[in-house]
Structure formats: structure tokens, C-alpha cells
N, C-alpha and C positions, 0 to 999 in steps of 0.2 A: 590227341588231344587231351584225354586222362593224365598222361604222364607230364604236360606241360601245365596242367593246373595243379598238379602234385608239387612240381618243382617251385610254381609261383607261391603257393601256400607255405612251402619250407622258407623261402626267401622272406616273406611276410614276416613268419615267426621268427626268424633270425633277426631281423632287423629290430622287430618289436622287443625281443629280449636284450638287444644290445641297448635301445635306447632307455630302458628301465634299469634301474640301479638304486640303492641306497637304503637305509633303514627308515621306518616309518616315523611321523611325528608322534610323540609321546612316549615313544621307546627311550631307555636309558643309552646315554653315549657311551661306548666302551672307553675306559681311561686308557692312556697311553704316554709313555715317556719316550723320548727321540732327540738326537741331535738336530739342532735348528740352527739357522745363521739369520742374524739381522744387522744390516750394514757390514756384512764381512767379518763379523764377529761370531763365532761357534759357541753356543751354549746349549744345557740340556731344559728341552721343552716338555712341561709336564701339562698335560690337560686339567688336572686335579688342582693344581696350583693356579693356573690361570683362570679357572672358574671361581676361585675364592676373590677374585678382583672384579668379576662381572661376567656377562655372557660371553661366548666364544664364538667366532664365525670361522668355521673350519671348512677349508675348499680342497679339494682333491684335484690336480690337473695332470695331464699326460707327460709332459717333459718340459724342462727349462729351456728356454732359448726357442722353442717351436713357435710358429706364428701366433696361434690361438692362445698359447699360454702366456706369451709376451703380451699380447692385448690385454688380457684378463689381470696380469699383473700390474699393467699401466692404470687400469682401471681401479683395481684394489687401492693401489699407491694413491691416485688421485683423491679418493673417498675416505683414506685413512682418519683424518681429522674429524669428519663427521662420525665414523664408527667410535672413535674414540669419546667423542662429545656424548653417545650414547653409552659409555662405559664399556665398550666391547673390545675385546682382542682379535686380530685377525691373524690366522696362520694357514699358510697353503702347504700341502703337504704332496711329494712327487716320489717316484723312486730313485731320483737322482741322487749320485752321492754327495757328501757334504760339501766337497771342494768346488764342484759344479754348484751348488747353492750359494756358496760364499760370493761366487762372481754375480749371480742371478740376484741375489739380495740387495747388492750395491746397484747395478746397471738397470734390471728390468724393475724390480720392487722399489727401486730408487731411496732405499735407506729407510722406508716406511713402515714395513711390517715384517715378520719373520716368515721363513720358509724352512720346511723340514725334511728331513731324509728319511724315506721308507725302503730302504734297500731290499729288506726281505719281504716286503708287501705285507708285513701283519697288520698294519693300522689299516691300510685300502680294503683287505680281506675282512677285517672286523666291522668296517662299517659299510661293507657291500658296494665297494666303489672300485671294483675291478673292470677295465674295459674288455667287455665279451668277446671282441674280433681280435684283439692284441693283449692277451692277458698279462703280458709284462708291463703294462702300464695302467695307471690309473685311469678310470673314468672321470670327466669333468662334473663333478658332484659337490654340491656347497650345501653345508647345514649351519644352522644357527642353534646353539646349545644355550640352554638357560643355566644361570648359576647353580642350580640344584641337578645339573646332569641330564636333563630331559630335553629330548631333541624337540625344538619349537617349530621348526621348518627345515625342509629338504627339497633340492631341486637338482636335476640331472639333465643336462644337456651337452651336446659337444660344441654347440655355439658358445662362444665366450661372452657374448654381448648382454644377457640378462643377469648373470650371477650376482653382479654388485647390485645393481638396482632391486634386484629380488630380495636378496638378504637384507639390504637397509630397509625395504618396506615391512618385511616380516619383524626387524628388530625394533622398528619405531612402534609397530602395533603392539607389540610386547612390553615396551618401555612405556607407552600410555597407559597401559593396563596395571602397571606396578604403582603410578600415581594417583 
């Protein structure tokens, strides 16, 4: 019986660690530059440059064209105009190569927002967004970053359905405080 309890406790601990990730609200967001694609066109994305224009919604996702990541990309695409009205840039990041992301940016992101390649996982590691059970992939973690580079909101869940609504709510709350 003790062995069974030990195994159960280990499973709970492992699952608990897998569900948690991310930097804390109030922390400085790590700066990065990487190749990205918007509408199939490759460009160099710079967080610092994007923050000069306004807040940034940075979201990590495990893999382009997987079911959950496609759902999430469609939801971000549908909400892009609302994000833009709030002055925000949306950027998705995964370990996928830029050629894969060129296609993903057209089909699943619907030419609405950019997706960036993190082939060496340096960005996802700096944001503590590595999927614990499969470390070659990013965890599904979303951030809202203020123009001063401070993290306003962080949400981690492999379920793709709350990331857009949660980041929009956080962004709207921040925007109201600015006026």
C-alpha cells in the first residue's frame, strides 16, 4: 500500500509540475530576436521593436498544424482586429522551422499575425515555457507584455480555448488603466 501511495504522490507531483510554467507577473520579459513569418513572408522579429509600438501578446505553442495549436491559431486570427484596436502585437512562438511557419502563418494564422521560430529553444527556455513531459516542445503559455517590457499577465494550459479570451481580458484591463 505504501508503494502505491508513493507512486500516486509522484504522479501528482509530476503532473503538477507539467501544468505550471511561466515567468511571474511583474517580471521583466526577456528580449529576443528571431525569424518570423506573417502571411508567408519571413522577417526578423524583435520584441524590443514590437514593444515600441505597444503591448505584445506573446504565446508559445507546441507544434504548428497540431490540433490544439490550429484551434489556438484560428482563435488568435479571429481576434487580431480586437488586439490591434488595443494597440497590441500578437506573436506566436514554437520550435518549428521557418519553412513550416511560412505555411502555418498563411493557412492557420490566416495572414493575420506572425509566428516565430525558436529552433534552439532559447526563447521558450528564457520564458520558462518548455513542456516538461516533452521538452522538445513549448508548453502552451501566453503572456501579455507592457510596452515597458514588464509582464502584465501569464497563463499556462495545454487547453487552447482560454488563451485568447484571457489575454484579451488582461490587455483590456491594462488599457483601461492607461486612460
